[in-house]
N, C-alpha and C positions, 0 to 999 in steps of 0.2 A: 441962655444959651448954658448949654449943658459942660459940665468940664467932662476933658477926656478920661479914657475908662482908664488910663495910664495911670493918671494924678489922683483920680480918686482913689483908685487901690492901694498904692502911694499913701495916702492920708491915712486910707484905714487900718494901713501895716504900723505906723507910725501909731496911731493910739492905741491898738492892739497892743504892741510889744517897743517901750519908748526905750528898751537899752540896745536891740543891736543897730539901730542909727548911730549911736553913740559909739559903741564900740567902731563902726566902718570908719565914721572920722578920728576916731584916735587913732588907727591902724593907718590913717591916710596920712595923720599927721607926722606919727612915727617915721615913715616910709619918707615924708620928704626933709625931719632932721637931719636924717643919716645921707644923704644926698650930695653933701659936700665929701664925706666922705668915703662914698663909691669909688673915686675918682684916684684917692691916694690909695684903698686897697687893693684895686682891681688885679693889681701884679702879684697880691699876694693871698690872694683870694683863692687858687688853686690850692686843695688840699693837698697834701702831700703823702705819699706812701702809707706813714705809720700815724698821721691824724685823719685818716678819712673814715675813721668809725666814732660813734658820740655816745655812751650811756648815759641817761638822766636820771633821776628822780624825782617824781611829782609830789606836790603837797599843798590841798585848796581848798575848793568845794566846788561841790554838784547842785543847784539851782533843782528843783524838786516841789513843784507846786510852791508853798508859799514860804518853804523850809528851807534852807543850805547845807548839807549832809558834810560832811565832813571826807575829803579825795584821798586816797596814796595811792599814787602810780609811777612805773618804770616806762621807759621809753627807747628803744634803741634804730640808729641811722648808721648806715653806710653811704657816704658819701660819693657819687658814682662821678659826678662832675662838680664844675663852679657850682652849679645853679641846681643839680639834680640830686637826689638820694631816694632808698627804698628803706625800708625800716617795718619796725613794728612797734606795737603800745599797750598798757594793758592799767584799766582804774579798775579802783574797788572803792566805792560811796561806799561808808560804813554808818553804821545806825538805820534804823527809819523805815518807812517801807518801800517797795518799786524797787528798781533797776541797782542792782548791786554792784554789777563786773559789766567791766566791756572789755573785746578783745578784739584789734583790729590791725590788720596789715595797710603800711602807709605808706605814701609818694609826699614826699616834699619836694619843696621849688623853694628856693634862694634868689630873693629880684635882687637885695644886695649882700656882702657876706654879714651883718648881722642881723636880719630878716629871714623868719623862715613860714610859710605858708604850707598848713598840713590841707591834706584829701585820704581819708582812712576810711573807706570800707572795711567792715568787722560784724561780729554777734555783740550784742547786750544780755544779759540774764535779768531776767525780772523777778525778784526773789518772791512776791506775793504770787504769781502764778506758776511758779516754776520755771516758766518757759522762755524761750532764746527767739530772739526776731533780730533781722538785718539793722543795721544802722550805720549812717556814714555821719563821719567827724570830720567838719571841715575847722579849722584852727589858725593860728599867729603867735607866734611869739618873736621876743628881740630878747639877742641874747648882746650879755656884758661880759665882755671876758673878766677872768682873774688872772691868779697865778700858776703857774706850770698847767698848762691845758685846763683848768676850772672856768666854768663859765656860770650864770645867773642867768634865766632866762623869767620874766613875767608874762604869760602867757594865758589866752583865751579860746575857749572852743565851741561850739556849738553839736550837739551830737544829732541828726535829724532821723526821726526814725519813723515808723507808719502810721501811730498813734502820738508820738507826742515829740517836740524838739526839747532838749534840755540844757543849759548855759552853763559849760565846766570852765571855772580861773583858778589861776594858781602861779603858782614859783614851779621852777624844773632848775636843781642843781645838778650840774653835768658835768665830762671830762671827755675830755677828745682823745684818742690813740692808735 
């Protein structure tokens, strides 16, 4: 008997990119760990008028070929409701060759008050070829609240371009206002 095509494709995908299934499992585990807190925070989750904006600085790395490039970034979100927000992001991968900059307009979904999923179409600039191309960023982060509206959020993103996909990971420190 031959395996079903979907099972064979999944097996080949796992062999070709072993980190992505692990990231998906970690995101699912984080969502499960947050489930008990959701019921308690549900009534507090609706952002107040003065806390609907979120500005964050990103520090992390971008996996390019077999190297990791130091990456700095910034993102802004305007939360429209308990679950949805819109905004923009920009990241700069420093040193090395290849993509150096991405700018994207983002849509955000909050399945729980602490988890944020990102979908962001935008442009990336390639330093080698001096050209820009379309890219879509898919990402997730988990927010730890600090004092006075500040928060700390580890995150992971996958930038999907026409020719390659890049893994971007790191931590954001942000503030609601």
